[in-house]
N, C-alpha and C positions, 0 to 999 in steps of 0.2 A: 846772384851769381854763385856758382858752385865752384869751390876751390879744387882745381885739378892738381895732380901730383907733379906736373912738369913746370911749375912756376907761374902759371897764369890761370885765371879763372875761366870757367865755361859759362857762357850765357845759357839760360834754361833751354831756349829753342834749339841751340847747337847740341846740348846734351840729349834732349829728346829725339833729335834727328838720328843719333847713333842707334836708336832702337828700331828704325824704319827698316823692314825687311828688304826694301829695294836699294838701300844705301850701298854704294860701291866701296865704302871704307870699312864696312862691318865684316870681320873675318870669322863670324861665328853665327850659329842658328840656335834658338831655344830648343831644348830637349826635354828637360824634366826638373822637378824639385823633389828631393827626398829629405826625410827627417830621421835622425838616429835616436836611439833610446837615451843618449846623453843630452838630448835637446839641441843638437847641431842641425843646421839646415845646410844641405849641399845643393847648389845650383849647377845643373848639368847642361852643357852646351856642346854642340857639334862644331869642331874646328876644321872639318874636312881633311883630317890627317896632318894639319900644320902643327909643328911643335912650338911655334910662337905665333901669337895673335894679339891684336889690341883688345884689351879687356878692362881698361880703367873705368869705362862707363858702367860696366857690370859691378865692379867693386864699389863704386859710389852708390849704385842702386841698393846694394846690400846694406851700406851704412845708412842711407836715408830711410830704409825700411825698418831700421832698428837694430841692425847688426852691431854687436859690441866688438867683435874681432873678425876680421876678414883675412883669409889667406888664399894663396893660389894665384894663378891657375895651376892645377896639377893634372897632367895627362894621365888618363886611365883607359884601359881597355873596356869595351862595351859590356864584357861579362861582369865587371865590377858594378856597373849600373844595374844589371839584371838582378844581382844578389841584393842590392841596396833597395830596389823597388819593390821587393816582396813584403 
């Protein structure tokens, strides 16, 4: 069981379902991953212009992949991604 931030745990299957592209509950789509010279990893997703979207599953993915500090989401213009992707 993965501990969620809303007071109850997620079953593994429930958590994995949130990454299904056909899920009606997912408010984002994978876009890219970039790395900075400081060693930071930035996960880019498309929220289709929504200023708020569910992302706890993404945050826990970053932690389970070894992230030591996770922040965001931060809404940025695609031009920021273009400069980071170079």
